[in-house]
C-alpha positions, 0 to 999 in steps of 0.5 A: 768674468772676462769683462771684469778681468779686462776692466780691472786690468785696464784700471791697473794699467791707467793707475800704473801710467798715472803713477809713472807720469806723476813720478816723471813730473816730480823729477821735472818740476823738482829735480833737486828733490825739493820744490824751490819757490822764488818769492819776494817780500811785500807783495800779496802776489808773492809773499808777505807776513800778516802783522797781526798773526805773523803768518806768511802768505802770498800766491807764490808762497801758498801755491808753491806749498800746495804743489810741493805737497801734491808732489810729495817733496819738501817746499823751499822758499828762495828769497829775492828783492823783486820779481826780476831777480826771481826770474833771473834766479829761475834762468840760473837754475836756482828756482823751480817755480814762481807766480809772475806777470805773464808777458811776451818778453818774460816768456822768452826766458821762462815758461808760463801756464794759462792765466791764474789771475788778472789784476789792475795796474794803478798809481799811488799818491801821498795825502798831500798830492794834488793828483786826484785822478788817473787823468792828472798823470798825463801832465808832463814832467811828473816823476813816476816811480817804478820797480827796477826791472818791472814790466811797469818800467818798460811800459810807462815810458811808452804810455807817458812819454812826457813823464820822468820814470824813476826806478826804485830797487824795492817797494820799501824804497818806493815808499821812502821816495814818495814820503821824501818828495822824490817822486810824484806817484808810484806805478805798479799793480794795485795789490802792491800799491795797497800794501804800500798805502797801508804803510803810508797814512793818508796815501791814496790808490787812485780810482781807475787803472792804466792797464792789467797784469795777467798772473801765471805760474812760471817754470824754467824753460826746458820743463814743458813736459810738466806743463800739462800737470801745472795747467791741471793744477791751476784749473783745480785751485781755481775751482776748488777754492784754494786760489780764492782762499790764498787771495783772501789770506793774502789780503790781495786787493785789485783783482779783476777776475780769475780765469 
């Protein structure tokens, strides 16, 4: 009898502690009473709209909705043009969560979870381009489009010192630059390149890759007390199929592996 009472008391203590922990996490991750998820349109890693069903999907969008549901708080999407603006919004206190390429430079201003997904980095060319392989990109003087404020903008000049790097304010502008002959190729992660290619008949995402991006969940600095909860959340969506479902719904192509 005493053993049973002790077991029940221990279970109640654990449940009480978990409830308090969950409440603490909610206050840390959603201090405004809602989970403000930073997104930018046009990338399956963030947010896009299915032209056939009109449904909105994307890793940041889907995982943000799921986390808001688990925290029992409203979900709010906060829209930007590109990931660099999302991260600036997070630093300014306007964003609670997003999915981003986890780099040492970005880790200075935001806190990352473990890796969520690894994706390839590549190049997009038009149907008339003489560029056929990644090796062709080594030719000096090529004009390579990148997204302004992206990791690619900082990496390509080191990787290809003889190239001319041309920043674009958005992926839509990158498509225009390619179609108008202002650049020879566009460099970013393959999920975005495939989305751009879908809007450019005959264009090609080159085989091979020039690097990888390791996507992770990002939260603002100062909220590390909730990181353990985020890490368990990531492990759960990786194993229970929710991440795979989001990848499929978003049409994300170019993923190497989930970790």
